[in-house]
N, C-alpha and C positions, 0 to 999 in steps of 0.2 A: 695301182689299184688292180682289183680281182677284175677279169672281162673275162667272156666265155673264151675257150677254143677256139681255133677256127673249123677242128674236125670234130668235139665233142663238148657237147653242151654242158651247163652247169649241174642239170636237171640228171643227165646220163652219165656223170662222171661219181654223181654222189651214188650214186647204183651202182657202179663196177665196185667203188670203196668199198659200200657196205657187203658186198658179194664178195671181196676179194680172200677172203679166210677161207672160205667153202666152195670158190668155181677150181677148177684145173686151166680156166682160161680168166685172160685180160679183156679190157675194155678194147671193143674192134675199132683199132686207126682208120677203118677207110670208115666215111659218112653215111655211103652209100650202103654198107651191108648191113643184112638182118641183125639185130641183137639177140643172144642167145634167148629163148623163151623164160628158164631163172633170171636171167636179166629183169626181162620186163616183166615177169611178174613183181623182184624188190621193188624195183619202182615204182608200180601199182600199189604198191603197199606201204609206200611212206606217205608221211603225212605232208601236204606244202604246205607251207606257212606265210602266211602274209605277213603279219608282223610277230616279231614276240622280245616279250615284255622280261626284263631279266631285273629281276631283284635280289637283295642281295640275306636279307631275315625278313620273319615273316610280317613283322608289321606296313613294311614296305608292300610287301605281298597280297596282304587280308583287303587293301583298299581296292582291287581289279576286281576279285573273284564274283564278289555280286552283280555291278555295274556290266562287267563283260561278260556273266553268263559264264564262265570259263567251269563245265562238270565236267567235261571226259578227263579222266589222267591218264598219263601211257608213262608207264615206268622205263624207267631210264637206269641200265646198270651204270655207276663210277657216279651219278649225280652225291649228293648229302646225303647222308643218313635221316638226317629230321626233315631234309624234303625231298624223295628217290623220283618223284613221279611231275613231268610237266603237264601243265593243264591248261586245255582247246576251249574254245566253243567251236559252234556252227558256222560263223565268219571265217575259219582259219589264223584267229589270232591265238597267241599260245602266252604263258609265261611259264619263268623256272626261277627258283631261288636258288641263289649258288653257296650259300653260309657265307661269313663275313670272313673278309681280310684278303688279301694275295692268293692264299695257298687253293683255299675254298674258293677263289672264284675261278683261276687260271685251270681248275682240274673240273669244275663240274661242267664249267664251257666246253672243254674241249672236250668232254665226254659226252654233254648233247650235240655237237659240231660232226662227232664220228664217228656217233650211236650206227649211221642207218637206217634209222627210224625217220627221218625229214627231208624231207625235199627243200633245204634253203636258199635254193639259185637266185629265189626273188624277194627273200626275205628281207622285211626292214628291221634291224637291231635297235630297242630301245631301252639304252641303262636309265634306273627311275629309281635312284636313293636318296635319301637323305645327307646332310654333309651340316658341317661348321663353314661359319661364313667368318669375313670380316670385314666388321662393323665401318670399315671407311669406304666398302665399296658398295655393301645392300644390308640388308635387313632382317632378323629372324622369320623364316613363312615365306619368303621371296624365292623364285623359281629361274633358275639359270641353265642357259645352254651354254654348253663347252665347246670351244672350237678348239684348244690347245689341251690336253689331256697330259701331265708332266708329271714325273714319279720323283715324289719326293722322298725318296728311302734309300735311293743308288746314289750314296755319298762316303766319303772319307767323314769322321770327326774323331777331333781334340774335345775333350774336356774342356770348358771354359774358365778353369781357375790353370789350366795348362796351354792356352792357346797361346802363338805371340801378340804380346799385349799391341798390335796395331792393329787387326785380324776385330771384325764387329762379331764373327759370328766361328765358331768352331767346325762349323760344315763347310764340307769344298768338292766338288765333284772327282770322281774318282779318276785318276792319275792329273787333275788338274793342280796347280801350285801354291793355290791360295783361294777365298772365296769370289773373288773378281775375276776368277778366267774359267771361260768354258771349258767343261771336260769334252775330249773326243767320241762321247757317243760309242764306247764301246760296247756295253751293252745290247746296243739299241732297241730300247725299252723305254727310251731317257722324255721323249717326244713321241707325243704322236699330233696331227694334224687332220678332224674332222672334214669331211667335204662340206665343204661352204655354200652350195646349193640347198641342199639339205638341211643345214642348220640354219636358213635366211626361213627357208618356208616351216621350220619349227615354229618360228619366233615368230613369224606372223600371223601364225595362226593360232598362236597363243597367248598373244600378247595383249590383247581384252579379257582373259578368263579372270572370272570372276573368285579369285584366289581369297581362301578361310582367313582368317582372323580371328583372334579372342583378347580380349578385357588384358590378360595377365600378362602375354605378350607383350602389348599397348606399353603395361606400367611397367614390364622391363625394359623397354625398351629405351624408356624417357632418362633412364639415368645414365645413356651414352651422349656426350657431347655429340657427335656427327651428325648432321644430317640426313648423312644415308643411313644411320642405326635408326634415328628418331623417325622415316618416312612410313609410312603401310607397305605391306609386302607387294609386289612387283614382280615383272616377269624382264628376265634381260638377261646380255650377252657377256659370260667372264668368263677365267678358266680357272679348272678343277688339277691339285696337287693329291698325290696320292701316296699312301706311305702306311706301315701297317703299326707302327709309331704312332699311337694317339695323341697328340701332344697340343699343347695348348700354352695360351701367354701371348705377350705384347709381343717379345723379344724372338720367339719362335716364328709367330706372325709376320714379321718383319724379316726374316728370314725369306720363308716361304716366298713375300710378294718378290726380293730381289730374284730368287731363283727363279721361279715361271719367267722372270723378263729376262736375262743372262741365257739359261737354254734357250727362249723363242726371237733371240735377239731385238727383243725390247717389243714384241707383237704379242706376246701375251698378256693377261691379265689377272693376275691372281685374286680368286674370291672363296673359291669354299676347299674346304680339307675332307678329303675321305682315306677311302683306304684300295679299293679294289679296282678301278675305273682301268687302269695301265696293262694289269694283269686280264682284264678282260677282253679288252682290247688287242693282249697278245693271240689270245687265246683264239679267236675270229681272226688275227690276221694269218694263225697257221692254216684254218681250214680255208682262207681264202687263195695263200698256196696251194694249196689242195686243190682249186677249185671246184671248191662246196660253196662258197658265197659271196657276197660282194660287199667289200666295205666301205665302199660309197654308199652304204643303207644305213650306216651305223649314226645315233643320233645319243646324248649323253645329257641327261636332265638331274641336276640335284638340286632338293631344294632344302633350303636352311633350317634346321632345328637348334641351332645353337651359335652363337656368337664363338669364334675362336679364341677372344684375349678378352680381358674383364674390363669392367666400365671402372672412372676413375674410383679412389675408395674400396675395391675389391681389389684380394690375389685372385692370380691365378687357380690356385688350387679350389678358390671358395665359387670362383668362375667356372670352372671344370665342373662341379659339382650340380650348379646353380637351378632351379627350376624356375627356365624361362617363360614355360608355356609354348612354347617353339616343336616341339615335339609332336601333338598333335598335330597342328595346322602345319606342320610340314609334309608329315606323310598324306594330311587328305589331301593338298595342294600337289600332291605326286598324281594321282587321278584329274584333277581338277586344270593340271597344265600341258599333262603329258597326252588326256583324251582326243583334243582334235585333233593333233599328227593323227593318231591313231587312226579315227572316226574316219579324218578325210583318204587315209590309204584306203580303209577298206570300203569304202561310199564312193569311189572314183576307180577300183582296180584296175580296168581295162588301160587308164592311162596309168596310172603309178609303176603300172608290172616291169611299165619298161625304161622304169626308172623316174625321178623326182619330176613333176611335170611344171612347165613353165605355167605362171603367172596369165 
């Protein structure tokens, strides 16, 4: 986890990195030595961010703009051409839209982190996006907080028509001998575990959030036999699997469940599927390695917009394109479930600035 250097604070290091391209001197290694005037000026120009909300596409971003009065735009080179600015408010809450998929997410977050425009040394990062959901775990409209971020795309694949007859799936870990063998994690982005203290605080703050629902979603849920699928939306903890392939269906869903369990040694519980979270986290991790931010301050919220597999009598293809009523409530519930955490941080910043406060 990223912590302050014993000689250079996170904010000071951020200023130095921002100035490295133009300055002829580096960061002072002596804590008692005065910073050069240009470094001090650069630090003053940075925007100190309390909370950064990370959205992936416009519908996820739009729900935050008016309620939080995110009226100030700060253009950042390297962001998505569709959303080239970070939006901030007077309470030091900002929002960025990365673009969808691993590549866009990693590129946008790296551009922001290393832009030198923001002091992220005490920032809390809230990844807030929609996702598919396993009907065996929850239902459309639910809000899920992740403990584990699992990459479902780093894998070997043998077409099901050619895989060994004893295998349940043609997907298996890079370097592993079969689908039941845990890989060595040579990519180092296969699994990330988020800070437990922040996770529990987010869960507690949002537990009673009045999540949105609608008649169309209720009617669609009724077609599923699982009690969890039929239930009304709720806030829960379960884990998320990322991969650029927008997969769908019972068998791939079962593979995702086994994969998340395998790579987390049975500790993770798959429930949502999305594309970006491991890429986003890795970009933040690079920033933490450079001393710019604290990875203990990252939370991931995914609300369920659709089921990841069909109901009885429905094909996987039909399920993929079904209008379940989940999209409008899932986007609305990003704000409803995520705002209690944002408000708590901003409303009691003297306590939160030092780290997640005790209850």
